[in-house]
C-alpha positions in Angstrom: 5.9 2.6 -2.4 3.4 3.6 -4.9 3.3 6.7 -7.2 1.6 8.1 -10.2 3.5 7.9 -13.5 4.1 11.7 -13.4 5.5 11.4 -9.7 3.1 14.2 -8.4 1.5 11.9 -5.9 3.3 9.1 -4.0 2.4 6.9 -1.1 5.0 5.1 1.1 4.1 2.7 4.1 6.1 0.3 6.2 5.3 -2.5 8.6 7.9 -3.8 11.2 8.2 -7.4 11.6 6.5 -9.2 14.4 7.8 -12.7 15.2 4.7 -13.7 16.8 1.7 -14.7 14.6 -0.8 -13.8 17.2 0.5 -10.2 17.3 1.0 -9.9 13.4 -0.9 -6.9 11.9 0.1 -8.2 8.3 -3.6 -8.6 7.4 -4.8 -5.4 8.8 -1.8 -3.5 7.1 -2.8 -5.1 3.7 -6.5 -3.9 4.3 -5.3 -0.5 5.2 -3.0 -0.3 2.2 -5.8 -1.2 -0.3 -8.0 1.5 1.3 -5.3 4.1 1.1 -4.4 3.2 -2.5 -8.2 3.6 -3.5 -8.4 6.9 -1.7 -5.1 8.5 -3.0 -5.2 7.0 -6.5 -8.8 6.5 -7.1 -9.0 2.7 -7.1 -7.4 2.4 -10.4 -5.2 -0.6 -11.3 -1.6 0.1 -12.4 -0.5 -1.1 -15.9 2.4 -3.2 -16.5 5.8 -1.9 -15.6 7.8 -0.4 -18.5 
């Protein structure tokens, strides 16, 4: 789950576990997550947690 500091924009995603490496979508999920973050949040990097 990601969100802006003011809470006005959030992104939540989930991936079910697949117990077969040949069927795993982990890499594709990571790539899609990065594209979504760039699109929704402008590609900025989060600062340290407070």
